[in-house]
C-alpha positions in Angstrom: 51.6 -33.9 -74.2 48.1 -32.8 -75.8 49.9 -29.3 -75.1 52.9 -29.9 -76.2 51.8 -31.4 -79.2 49.3 -28.5 -79.9 52.1 -25.9 -79.0 55.0 -26.6 -81.7 52.3 -27.9 -84.4 51.5 -23.4 -83.7 55.0 -23.0 -83.7 57.3 -25.2 -85.6 56.5 -24.2 -89.4 57.1 -27.2 -91.2 56.4 -30.4 -88.7 56.0 -34.0 -90.0 55.3 -36.6 -87.1 58.9 -37.8 -86.9 60.4 -34.6 -86.4 57.2 -34.3 -83.6 59.4 -36.8 -81.7 62.1 -35.8 -81.8 61.7 -32.5 -80.9 59.5 -33.5 -77.0 62.4 -35.4 -76.4 64.7 -32.4 -76.9 62.0 -30.8 -74.6 62.1 -33.3 -72.3 65.9 -33.4 -72.0 66.0 -29.7 -72.1 63.1 -29.5 -68.8 64.7 -31.9 -67.1 68.6 -30.0 -67.6 67.0 -26.7 -66.6 64.3 -27.4 -63.4 65.1 -31.4 -62.9 61.5 -32.1 -63.4 60.5 -34.2 -66.4 57.8 -31.8 -68.7 55.5 -35.3 -69.3 55.1 -38.7 -68.5 56.0 -40.4 -71.7 58.2 -42.8 -72.3 60.9 -42.5 -74.6 63.1 -45.7 -76.0 66.1 -46.3 -77.3 65.8 -47.2 -80.7 68.1 -47.2 -84.3 67.3 -43.9 -85.5 67.6 -42.6 -81.6 64.9 -41.6 -78.9 60.8 -42.9 -80.0 58.4 -42.7 -78.0 55.2 -44.9 -79.1 52.4 -43.3 -77.2 52.8 -40.2 -79.3 50.9 -41.6 -82.4 48.4 -42.1 -79.9 48.0 -38.5 -79.0 48.0 -37.4 -82.3 45.5 -40.0 -82.7 43.0 -38.1 -80.2 43.7 -34.7 -80.6 42.8 -35.1 -84.5 39.5 -37.0 -83.4 39.1 -33.7 -81.1 39.6 -31.3 -84.3 42.7 -29.6 -82.1 45.0 -30.5 -84.7 44.9 -31.1 -88.4 47.3 -32.9 -91.0 48.5 -30.9 -94.1 50.0 -32.1 -97.4 53.4 -30.8 -98.2 57.2 -31.0 -99.5 60.4 -31.4 -97.6 61.7 -29.3 -100.7 60.8 -25.9 -102.7 61.6 -28.2 -105.7 59.1 -30.8 -107.0 60.9 -32.8 -108.8 63.2 -33.2 -105.8 61.0 -34.3 -103.3 58.1 -35.9 -102.1 54.9 -35.3 -100.5 54.9 -35.3 -96.7 52.1 -34.8 -94.2 52.6 -31.8 -91.2 50.9 -31.3 -88.1 48.8 -27.9 -88.1 47.3 -26.2 -85.1 43.6 -25.3 -84.5 44.5 -24.0 -81.6 46.7 -20.8 -79.9 50.8 -21.8 -79.1 50.2 -21.6 -75.5 46.7 -23.0 -73.9 47.4 -22.4 -70.6 50.9 -24.3 -69.9 52.6 -23.3 -67.2 55.5 -20.4 -67.4 58.4 -23.1 -67.1 56.7 -25.5 -69.6 56.5 -22.5 -72.0 60.1 -21.4 -71.0 61.3 -25.0 -71.9 59.4 -25.2 -75.7 60.5 -21.8 -76.4 64.1 -22.1 -76.4 63.4 -25.7 -78.2 61.5 -23.8 -80.9 64.3 -21.5 -81.1 67.2 -23.7 -80.9 65.4 -26.5 -83.4 62.3 -25.7 -84.7 63.7 -24.6 -88.8 66.3 -27.5 -88.0 65.9 -30.5 -90.2 64.9 -34.1 -89.7 68.3 -35.3 -90.3 69.8 -32.0 -87.4 67.3 -33.6 -85.1 68.9 -37.0 -85.3 72.2 -36.0 -85.3 71.8 -34.2 -82.1 69.3 -36.8 -80.5 71.7 -39.5 -80.8 74.7 -38.0 -79.7 73.2 -36.7 -76.1 73.9 -38.6 -72.9 70.7 -40.2 -72.6 70.5 -41.9 -75.5 74.1 -43.0 -75.9 73.9 -44.2 -72.5 70.6 -46.7 -72.6 71.1 -49.7 -73.8 68.8 -50.3 -77.3 64.9 -50.9 -77.4 65.0 -49.9 -73.1 63.5 -47.2 -71.7 65.2 -44.0 -71.2 65.6 -42.8 -67.8 66.5 -39.1 -67.5 66.4 -39.3 -64.0 69.7 -41.4 -63.7 71.1 -38.6 -64.0 71.3 -35.4 -62.1 70.2 -32.9 -63.9 73.2 -29.9 -64.7 72.6 -27.6 -67.8 75.6 -28.7 -69.8 73.1 -32.4 -69.5 71.3 -30.7 -73.1 74.8 -30.7 -74.9 76.3 -32.9 -77.4 79.2 -32.8 -79.2 79.6 -31.5 -82.9 80.8 -33.1 -85.7 83.9 -31.8 -85.7 84.2 -32.3 -82.2 83.7 -36.2 -82.4 86.2 -36.1 -85.4 89.2 -34.4 -83.5 87.9 -36.8 -80.5 88.2 -40.1 -82.9 91.9 -38.2 -83.9 92.6 -38.1 -80.7 91.6 -41.7 -79.8 93.5 -43.0 -82.8 96.3 -41.5 -82.8 96.8 -38.7 -80.1 96.0 -36.3 -82.6 94.9 -32.7 -80.9 91.5 -31.8 -80.1 89.1 -29.1 -80.1 88.0 -28.0 -76.5 84.5 -28.9 -75.6 82.9 -26.6 -73.0 84.5 -27.0 -69.9 82.1 -29.0 -66.6 82.9 -28.6 -62.8 85.2 -26.5 -61.6 88.9 -27.2 -63.5 87.9 -29.8 -65.3 88.5 -30.0 -69.1 86.8 -32.9 -69.9 83.1 -33.3 -70.5 80.6 -36.3 -70.1 79.9 -36.2 -74.2 84.0 -36.6 -74.8 84.3 -40.0 -72.2 80.9 -41.2 -74.0 82.7 -40.3 -77.6 85.7 -41.8 -76.6 84.0 -44.7 -76.0 82.6 -45.0 -79.3 85.5 -44.4 -81.1 87.3 -47.2 -79.1 84.2 -49.4 -80.5 85.0 -48.5 -84.2 81.8 -46.3 -84.7 82.2 -43.8 -87.0 81.7 -39.9 -85.6 79.3 -38.6 -88.8 77.1 -41.9 -88.3 74.3 -43.6 -85.8 76.3 -45.3 -83.0 75.6 -48.8 -83.4 72.6 -50.6 -81.0 75.2 -53.5 -79.3 77.4 -50.1 -78.1 75.0 -48.0 -76.5 74.4 -48.3 -72.8 76.3 -46.9 -69.7 76.5 -45.4 -65.9 76.5 -41.9 -66.8 76.2 -40.3 -63.1 78.8 -42.4 -62.5 81.1 -40.6 -65.0 80.1 -37.3 -63.8 81.1 -38.2 -60.5 84.4 -39.5 -62.0 85.0 -35.9 -63.6 83.9 -34.3 -60.4 86.6 -36.5 -58.8 89.6 -34.4 -60.3 88.6 -31.3 -57.4 88.4 -33.3 -54.9 91.0 -33.9 -52.3 92.1 -37.9 -51.6 91.5 -38.7 -48.1 95.2 -39.8 -48.1 97.0 -36.4 -48.4 95.7 -32.4 -47.3 96.5 -30.6 -49.8 94.6 -30.5 -53.3 95.8 -31.7 -56.5 97.4 -29.1 -57.9 99.0 -30.6 -61.7 97.0 -31.8 -64.1 99.3 -35.0 -63.5 97.4 -35.4 -60.3 94.5 -34.6 -61.6 94.7 -37.0 -64.3 95.5 -39.7 -62.1 92.6 -38.7 -59.8 90.3 -38.5 -62.9 91.4 -42.3 -64.6 91.5 -44.2 -60.8 88.0 -43.1 -60.7 87.0 -43.9 -64.1 88.5 -47.3 -63.6 86.9 -47.9 -60.5 83.3 -47.4 -62.1 83.4 -50.1 -64.8 81.1 -48.2 -67.1 82.4 -49.3 -70.4 82.5 -53.1 -70.0 85.4 -54.6 -71.5 86.8 -51.2 -72.6 86.6 -49.3 -69.7 90.5 -49.6 -68.6 91.2 -48.1 -72.4 88.6 -45.1 -71.6 89.8 -44.3 -68.4 93.4 -44.0 -69.9 93.0 -42.2 -72.7 90.2 -40.2 -71.0 93.3 -39.0 -68.4 95.0 -38.5 -71.5 92.8 -36.1 -73.0 92.5 -34.4 -69.4 96.3 -33.6 -70.2 96.4 -32.7 -73.5 93.2 -30.5 -72.7 95.0 -28.8 -69.7 98.0 -27.8 -72.4 100.1 -30.6 -72.8 100.8 -32.2 -76.4 102.4 -35.2 -77.3 103.0 -37.4 -80.6 101.1 -40.4 -81.2 99.1 -43.2 -79.4 101.1 -43.2 -76.4 98.8 -46.1 -74.8 100.1 -48.4 -77.5 103.2 -48.1 -76.3 103.2 -48.8 -73.1 100.3 -49.8 -70.5 100.7 -48.6 -66.6 101.2 -51.8 -64.6 98.3 -50.8 -62.2 95.4 -49.1 -62.1 95.8 -47.7 -58.4 96.2 -44.1 -57.9 100.2 -43.9 -57.4 101.1 -46.5 -59.9 98.5 -43.9 -62.5 100.1 -41.1 -61.0 103.9 -42.2 -62.0 102.5 -43.9 -65.3 101.5 -40.6 -66.4 104.6 -38.6 -64.5 106.9 -40.6 -67.2 105.5 -40.4 -69.7 105.2 -36.6 -69.5 108.6 -36.5 -70.2 107.8 -37.0 -73.8 105.1 -34.2 -73.9 105.5 -30.4 -75.2 103.6 -27.6 -73.6 103.0 -25.4 -71.3 101.2 -26.7 -68.7 102.6 -27.7 -65.1 103.3 -31.6 -65.1 
C-alpha cells in the first residue's frame, strides 16, 4: 500500500485523500481485470459515495510519520473566489521505488486514464463498475467473485446509461456498448443498468444503496450461454430469437436480481434483439407477458412479438 501511495502522490498533480482512495480502487480493478490477481490486500467496501477503504487513512499516517509523503495546501480551482483550499498529497520519494513491472503497468494505465480527471468523474465511474454495483451496501467488495477479463474495468458512459433507461421505459433505440463473448451484443454493464432503471435509479446519480448487490458471475454465465448449444439440440443457435430465448432462460434461472429477475431477464432478451438489428415500437413487455419461463415458451414468445419488428436481422 505504501508503494501505491508514493507512486500516485508523485505522478498525480492534484491528489486529495478522497481521490487517492478512488484511484487505488481503480488500480485494484484494473490489475485484477488484466492479471487475475489483486494489487493490494486492502479491503474496499460499498459505501454511499462509491468504493471506500478505511485502512488507507492509517497507511497515510504511517507514510507521513516516515516522511515518505507530505501534505500541501491547494485550491480546487484557479479562481480563489470560487474554490476552497484542500490538502493534497505529495511524495518525497521516486515514483517507481522498486514496484514489480506488472504493478507499474497497472499504475501507469490508471494515471493515464484518471490522473487528471476530477473526483466527480471518478465517483461517476467507480459507482458504475460491476464490482461496486454487484456488492450489497456496506459489504466488502470481492473482486474474485467474477472471473477476470479486460472488460471488467469498463463502465457505461452517461449517454449509454440514458439510452438504456429510455429502452427500459419505452423500448427506445439504444446505443451500442462494447461486445462481449463471441456474438453477444449485450454486456454485463447493460444488464446491471437495466436492473437499476427498473428500480427507478436515475442514470445520472449514484445507485441507491438498497438496490446494490447481485451475482455477477451468474450474469456473465448467462451472457456466455448465447454461444453454447443446448443439450437437446444438435445445431448451434443461428437466429437472434434463438439466442435471445437462451439468454433470457439463463438469466431467469440465475434469479440474480430478486423480485426484479423476471423483468430484467426479459428486458435483456429484448435488448439482445434490438442490438442484433431488430426494432420495435413501445414497451412490448407491458402489452404481452410470456406464459412461461422455459426455453420453448420464451422462443415462441420472442418469435410472436417479432412479427411487429422492423429490421434487417434474421428472425
